[in-house]
MITORFI-788373 format. One record per residue (C-alpha): x, y, z. Coordinates in steps of 0.02 Angstrom, whole numbers. Each point is the difference from the previous one (the first is absolute). Layout:
N
SITE      px      py      pz
SITE       X       Y       Z
...
This chain:
400
SITE      px      py      pz
SITE    -945    2903    1283
SITE     -22     -93    -164
SITE     -80    -155      73
SITE    -176      39      53
SITE    -117    -144      40
SITE     -78      78     153
SITE     141     -64     111
SITE     179      47      36
SITE     120     -56    -135
SITE     129     -51     130
SITE      -9    -184      51
SITE    -178      -3     -66
SITE      -3    -184     -44
SITE     159     -69      78
SITE     -95     -84     141
SITE     -58    -130    -127
SITE     181     -55     -35
SITE      84      -8     169
SITE      79    -172     -23
SITE      83      42    -166
SITE      53     171      62
SITE      74     -69     160
SITE     101    -128     -97
SITE      67     135    -117
SITE      36     145     116
SITE     116     125     -82
SITE     -39     -62    -175
SITE     -97     105    -125
SITE     -92    -122    -111
SITE     -42      93    -160
SITE     -35    -160     -94
SITE    -186     -14      37
SITE     -31     -40    -183
SITE     108    -154      20
SITE      -3     -53     183
SITE    -140      92      90
SITE      -5     -20     188
SITE    -140    -112      61
SITE    -127      54     131
SITE      17     -86     170
SITE    -166     -89     -32
SITE      83    -109    -132
SITE     105     -88     133
SITE    -157     -49      95
SITE     -72     -63    -165
SITE     148    -116     -28
SITE     -22     -73     172
SITE    -187     -17     -33
SITE      37    -106    -153
SITE     108    -116     106
SITE    -137     -13     130
SITE    -133     -33    -132
SITE     107    -137     -75
SITE      27     -80     170
SITE    -186       8      35
SITE     -64     -56    -171
SITE     147     -98     -73
SITE     -56     -63    -171
SITE    -167      87      16
SITE      88     168      -3
SITE     -33      11    -187
SITE    -186      11      34
SITE      37     150     110
SITE     122      76    -126
SITE    -119     -13    -147
SITE    -156      30     104
SITE      57     154      98
SITE     177      60     -36
SITE     -13       3    -190
SITE    -173      84      -5
SITE      62     136     118
SITE     152      29    -110
SITE    -111       4    -156
SITE    -106     134      80
SITE     153     105      42
SITE      67      -8    -178
SITE    -170      35     -78
SITE     -25     150     115
SITE     172      72     -34
SITE     -16     -13    -189
SITE    -188      22     -17
SITE     -14    -169     -87
SITE    -176     -63     -37
SITE       8    -180      64
SITE     111     -58     146
SITE     -26    -183     -48
SITE      95      29    -161
SITE     158      37     101
SITE     122    -144      25
SITE     158      -4     105
SITE     173     -72     -26
SITE     181      23      50
SITE      54     123    -136
SITE     -63     105    -145
SITE     124     -96    -108
SITE     -99    -158      35
SITE    -157      82     -68
SITE      83      76    -153
SITE      66    -171     -48
SITE    -169     -79      31
SITE     -90     124    -113
SITE     130     -22    -137
SITE     -24    -188      11
SITE    -180      22     -61
SITE      46      41    -179
SITE      10    -132    -139
SITE     172     -74     -27
SITE     -10      -3    -191
SITE      61     180     -18
SITE      91     130     105
SITE     -93     113     119
SITE      -9     175     -73
SITE      44     107     150
SITE      -6     188      26
SITE      95      67     149
SITE     127     132      53
SITE     185      13      33
SITE     -32      36     185
SITE     -85    -157      65
SITE      68     -84     155
SITE     147    -119     -16
SITE     -97    -162      23
SITE    -120      35    -144
SITE     135      73    -111
SITE     113    -150      29
SITE    -142    -122     -34
SITE     -49      93    -158
SITE     177       1     -69
SITE      24    -184      39
SITE    -164     -48     -84
SITE      45     108    -150
SITE     161    -102     -19
SITE    -109    -153     -34
SITE    -123      97    -108
SITE    -138     -25     129
SITE     -25     187      10
SITE      25     137    -129
SITE      10     162      99
SITE     -34     176     -60
SITE      80     117     126
SITE     -50     182      24
SITE     131     114      77
SITE     -61      93     154
SITE     111     150     -36
SITE     -43     136     -35
SITE    -128     -25     136
SITE    -102     153     -49
SITE     -55     -87    -160
SITE      -7    -179      62
SITE    -188     -18      20
SITE     -37      56    -177
SITE     139    -105     -74
SITE     -58    -156      91
SITE    -180      26     -57
SITE      60      17    -179
SITE     100    -160      16
SITE    -147     -96      75
SITE    -106      44    -151
SITE     135     -19    -133
SITE      -6    -190      -6
SITE     -88    -149      74
SITE      74     -56     166
SITE     -44    -154     101
SITE      61      75     163
SITE      38     172      70
SITE     105       7     158
SITE      17     172      79
SITE      51      70     168
SITE    -102     141      73
SITE     151      76      88
SITE     170     -42     -74
SITE     119     -74     127
SITE     156      84     -72
SITE     -64     179       0
SITE    -158      19     105
SITE     -92      67    -152
SITE    -187     -27       9
SITE     -82      12    -171
SITE    -182      29     -45
SITE     -56    -181      16
SITE    -184      43     -23
SITE      34      82    -167
SITE      94    -153     -61
SITE    -130    -126      59
SITE    -138     102     -82
SITE      85     -26    -168
SITE      51    -183      16
SITE     -94    -121    -116
SITE     -56    -123     136
SITE     -95    -106    -127
SITE     164     -67     -72
SITE     131      34     134
SITE      33     -62     176
SITE      67     136     115
SITE     102     -18     159
SITE      27     156     106
SITE     146     -16     120
SITE     -62     107     144
SITE     137     -44     124
SITE      70     177      15
SITE    -171      80       9
SITE     -95    -124     109
SITE     -34      78     170
SITE     101     152     -53
SITE     -97      95    -132
SITE    -188      17       4
SITE     -61    -105    -147
SITE    -168     -60     -62
SITE     -24    -144    -121
SITE    -188      14       9
SITE     -14      29    -187
SITE     133    -127     -50
SITE       0    -140     130
SITE    -114    -109    -107
SITE     124       5    -144
SITE     178      -1      68
SITE     112    -104     109
SITE      69     103     144
SITE     145     -67     102
SITE      96      64     150
SITE      49     -52     175
SITE      31      36     182
SITE     189      18       0
SITE      14     187     -22
SITE    -131     132      40
SITE    -127    -126      66
SITE     129     -27     139
SITE     -32    -185      23
SITE     158     -76     -71
SITE      26    -143    -119
SITE    -115    -139     -56
SITE    -165      94     -21
SITE     -13      43    -184
SITE    -165       7     -93
SITE     -76      -8    -172
SITE    -170      72     -42
SITE     -77     -97    -144
SITE    -116      73    -134
SITE    -186     -41       6
SITE     -52    -161     -88
SITE     182     -45     -32
SITE       9    -173     -79
SITE     187     -11     -28
SITE      78    -168      45
SITE     174      23      75
SITE     122    -137     -48
SITE      99      52     153
SITE    -125     -61     129
SITE      -7     -78     173
SITE    -116     -99     110
SITE     -73     153      88
SITE     -80      54    -164
SITE    -135    -136       4
SITE     -48     -62     172
SITE    -172     -54     -58
SITE      67    -113    -136
SITE     121     -81     123
SITE    -137     -36     126
SITE    -115     -77    -130
SITE     137    -108     -69
SITE     -33      58    -179
SITE     124     -60    -128
SITE      36      49    -178
SITE       6     183     -50
SITE      84     115     124
SITE    -130      97      98
SITE      17     179      61
SITE     -83      91     142
SITE    -111     152     -18
SITE      50     181      18
SITE     182      30      37
SITE      28    -177      61
SITE      41     -64    -174
SITE     165      94      14
SITE      46     -74     170
SITE     157    -103      19
SITE      47    -129     129
SITE      39     -10     185
SITE      68     162      70
SITE      45      78     168
SITE    -149     105      58
SITE     103     101     124
SITE      15     145    -121
SITE    -188      11     -15
SITE     -18       7     189
SITE     125     143       3
SITE     -85      87    -146
SITE    -169      -5      86
SITE      76      62     163
SITE      89     144     -86
SITE    -158      52     -92
SITE    -100      -5     161
SITE     132      97      97
SITE       4     139    -129
SITE    -190       8      -7
SITE     -13       2     191
SITE     117     150       2
SITE    -127      91    -109
SITE     112      -1    -153
SITE     -59     -16    -179
SITE     108     -22    -155
SITE     -39     180     -47
SITE      55      55     174
SITE     160    -102     -10
SITE      37      73    -172
SITE     -26     177      64
SITE     116     -35     146
SITE     136     -66    -116
SITE     -21     149    -117
SITE      32     111     151
SITE     162     -92      38
SITE      50      10    -183
SITE     -29     187      -4
SITE     112      23     150
SITE     129    -109     -87
SITE      -6     108    -157
SITE      18     160     101
SITE     153     -71      87
SITE      67     -65    -166
SITE      -7     174     -78
SITE     104      70     144
SITE     126    -142      -3
SITE     107      35    -154
SITE      61    -181      -5
SITE     107     -75    -137
SITE    -118    -148     -24
SITE    -165      44      83
SITE     -73     149     -92
SITE    -145      47    -112
SITE      99     -38    -158
SITE      28    -181      51
SITE    -175     -25      71
SITE    -114    -104    -112
SITE    -161      91      33
SITE    -140      70    -105
SITE     -71     155      87
SITE    -135      15    -134
SITE     -78    -160      64
SITE    -113      23     153
SITE      36    -177      60
SITE     168     -80      37
SITE      51    -161      86
SITE      56      -4     181
SITE     184       9     -41
SITE     120     118     -90
SITE     131     -65    -120
SITE     166      83     -40
SITE     105     -46    -152
SITE     184      15      42
SITE     144      10    -125
SITE      44    -185       9
SITE     -39    -163      87
SITE     168       1      89
SITE     -28     175      70
SITE    -175     -48      55
SITE      66    -152      94
SITE     137     103      82
SITE    -121     136      54
SITE    -120    -131      69
SITE     142     -65     107
SITE      29     177      65
SITE    -184      12      49
SITE       3    -172      79
SITE     148      53     106
SITE    -110     141      66
SITE    -139    -123      34
SITE    -111      56    -144
SITE     -90    -145     -82
SITE     -45      26    -183
SITE      11    -115    -149
SITE      76      16    -172
SITE       2     -91    -166
SITE     143      34    -120
SITE       9     191     -13
SITE    -168      36      83
SITE     -22      34     185
SITE    -170       0      85
SITE     -63      88     157
SITE    -168     -61      64
SITE    -123      67     128
SITE    -122     -83     119
SITE    -111      18     152
SITE     138     -45     123
SITE      92     161     -46
SITE     -34     179      49
SITE      67     173     -39
SITE     145     -18     120
SITE      61    -154     -94
SITE       8      98    -163
SITE      97     141      83
SITE     118    -125      82
SITE      25     -84    -169
SITE      64     161     -77
SITE     108      38     152
SITE      87    -167     -27
SITE      11      23    -189
SITE      78     172      25
SITE     129     -78     115
SITE      43    -128    -134
SITE      43     125    -136
């Protein structure tokens, strides 16, 4: 047995996800990297938010900012080994935070941006649109070949002066996890702001920002591996950050509002200066519930990662025996030389049309995956076990 966490690999964690599993009987959801099942505890959390609102009405915000937010800050800080939970702020999306950081730069010249060709759609779209108006001048490093990416990105970071570096830890379109620590060690923090998009590593890969959390922005959220769904994204803010976002909202300066100060726009301390405006706290309730449920089950991020690696190894063994026209080692975007990989595998098929057609074949056999253009992704999570991987390949074999 390849999964060894001191328990049986079969149905080891499925008891946490009974509601999602019962609603999707017969479906194999291998899209955990996109739509991870939520633990049952998150439903109770949603109802708790309703009850808290009924009980507290307008005073619910005192509860949200006094108890719910601090709990969520502690969860994020623990998961990423960040030095100061109070420098973590929450919002509806990572896109919101990226735009807010970019709004801090002077408007008299374009933002000199270093990034990659594999950032998520929302950031890439925003970057391209801002470049159209000469708000941003991007320098884009290709992620392929992935074996040399880390060195090439370090060289680029030191080849010119950049105002902002935006970099994913795990690339959404391949699952490739680069040596983030090596890159951050070489970044000139004295003249560059750095945003790490940790969405595809948060609560998936063991990661420590203990040596970098005072210098970088780290953003991520609860939608994927944190298993809490939408609306609970975060930004960790560097120590002593004095940036003044032009994209700002009333939650970023409660003290100034209460004192009735006028004149220059005031900003809160810690991460609060990057807060926005009124939001739906339900996602944060779910996020806290999911984090507590996983912890109560005795699971750590390292343990979850080991479990997923076990599933991936079974997948690769089955893949090698499959001899499939699309799903094979040649089409798998994977770097075996790297000891760490994201929690999904990506296959590059001959064309976007063939990818879409094959996805329809899998859907007809009740296999849920996702695809973008000519790339197809298979993701793994705690609600799966060995039998699901074997059943997946039985259904794929039948679809050939």
